[in-house]
C-alpha positions in Angstrom: 76.2 84.9 79.4 78.9 86.6 81.5 78.6 88.0 84.8 81.9 89.2 86.6 81.4 90.1 90.1 84.5 91.6 92.2 86.2 90.0 95.6 86.9 93.0 98.0 90.8 93.8 98.4 91.3 92.4 102.2 90.8 95.0 104.5 93.7 97.7 106.4 94.6 95.3 109.2 95.6 92.7 106.2 97.3 95.5 104.0 99.0 96.7 107.0 100.3 92.6 107.6 100.9 92.6 104.2 103.1 95.7 104.0 105.4 95.2 107.3 105.7 91.6 106.2 107.7 93.4 102.9 109.2 96.3 104.4 110.7 93.1 106.5 111.9 91.0 105.2 113.5 93.4 102.8 115.2 95.2 105.9 116.4 91.7 106.5 117.1 90.6 103.6 119.6 94.2 102.4 121.1 93.6 106.4 122.4 90.3 105.7 123.2 90.9 102.0 124.6 94.5 103.8 125.8 93.6 106.4 129.6 93.8 108.0 129.3 90.1 108.8 128.6 89.2 105.3 129.2 86.0 104.1 127.9 83.5 101.2 125.7 81.7 103.9 123.9 85.5 104.3 123.9 86.4 101.5 122.5 83.8 100.2 119.8 83.5 103.3 119.8 88.1 102.3 119.1 87.8 98.5 116.4 84.3 99.9 115.0 87.2 101.6 114.8 89.8 99.5 113.6 87.6 96.5 110.6 86.3 99.2 109.7 90.1 99.9 109.1 90.9 96.2 106.6 87.7 96.2 104.8 88.5 98.7 104.4 92.2 96.9 103.3 90.7 93.8 100.5 88.4 95.4 98.6 91.0 97.3 99.0 93.6 93.8 97.8 90.2 91.9 95.0 90.4 94.0 93.6 93.8 94.1 92.5 91.4 90.4 90.6 89.3 91.6 86.9 87.6 90.5 84.2 85.7 90.7 83.3 84.3 87.4 80.7 82.6 85.8 79.7 81.9 83.1 76.8 79.7 81.0 78.7 76.2 81.7 81.5 76.7 83.9 82.6 79.0 87.3 86.1 80.4 87.6 87.5 81.6 91.2 90.2 84.4 89.3 92.8 84.5 92.1 96.5 84.1 92.6 97.9 79.8 93.5 94.3 79.5 94.4 92.2 79.8 91.2 89.5 76.6 89.6 87.7 76.6 86.7 84.5 74.9 88.3 81.8 73.0 85.9 78.1 74.9 86.3 77.5 71.1 86.7 79.2 70.6 89.6 77.4 73.1 91.2 75.1 72.0 93.6 72.8 75.2 93.1 69.8 74.2 94.7 72.5 74.5 97.7 73.9 77.6 97.6 73.8 80.2 99.5 75.0 83.7 100.9 76.7 83.5 104.2 77.8 85.8 107.1 80.6 84.0 108.9 80.3 86.2 111.9 77.1 84.0 113.2 77.3 81.5 111.1 79.2 78.2 112.8 79.2 76.0 110.7 80.2 76.7 107.6 83.1 78.7 108.9 87.1 77.3 108.7 88.8 76.6 111.6 91.7 74.8 109.7 93.9 75.7 107.1 95.4 73.0 105.5 96.8 74.4 102.4 96.7 78.4 102.1 97.5 82.1 103.2 95.5 83.8 106.7 96.1 87.1 107.8 93.5 88.3 109.6 90.8 89.6 107.2 92.7 87.2 104.5 92.4 84.0 103.6 93.1 82.7 100.8 93.5 78.2 100.4 92.2 75.0 101.3 90.5 74.5 104.4 88.2 72.1 107.3 85.0 73.5 107.4 83.3 73.0 111.3 81.3 71.2 109.5 83.9 68.9 108.5 83.9 69.2 104.9 87.4 70.6 102.5 86.6 74.1 101.2 88.7 76.2 99.0 87.8 80.0 100.3 89.0 83.7 99.0 88.0 85.2 102.0 88.4 89.2 102.5 85.2 90.2 104.2 82.6 87.8 106.5 80.3 89.8 105.8 79.6 88.6 102.5 80.3 85.4 101.3 78.7 82.8 99.3 78.6 79.0 99.5 78.6 77.2 97.0 78.9 72.7 97.6 80.8 70.6 95.3 80.2 67.1 93.8 82.5 65.5 94.5 82.2 66.3 98.6 84.1 70.7 98.8 83.0 73.7 98.7 83.9 76.9 97.6 84.1 80.0 100.2 84.6 82.9 98.1 83.7 86.7 100.0 82.0 89.0 97.3 80.2 92.3 96.2 77.9 91.2 95.7 76.3 87.5 97.2 72.8 87.9 96.5 73.3 87.9 92.6 75.9 85.7 92.4 73.6 83.2 94.6 70.1 84.1 92.3 72.4 84.1 88.8 73.7 80.2 90.3 70.3 79.6 91.0 69.3 79.6 87.9 
């Protein structure tokens, strides 16, 4: 039995910011590469900015296919750079629950320790208000599943159908 649940694509604000970052990097990189004051140093910086723009756009594209896959013996968080395969035995099924992060302040991320964060988009490792270290893939704070793990960490992930994920993991 394999169940795949989609991770919602980031909202309009996050997409707008991603687009502005890519356009800014492309513009600045092109300006440095082609500018009247182009030296070897500015050309190298320009190429670096152009490469960063392409990588950022590629990351945003790859996130369109993000998902949470629940299999018989493992849970697979399929997101770019921070994807993980977690054994079902590691998931503390009694603690799995649906969260509404706008009201649940105990499980709200407070410090990003490693990852990418924009308004409406948080992927990577964070420290939660209750002190737990958590891997996150958050795009919608109103449809989040909390998966506590036996090693003391947790996974917070936005999904299309949190109730279905909770029911599946508690079986």
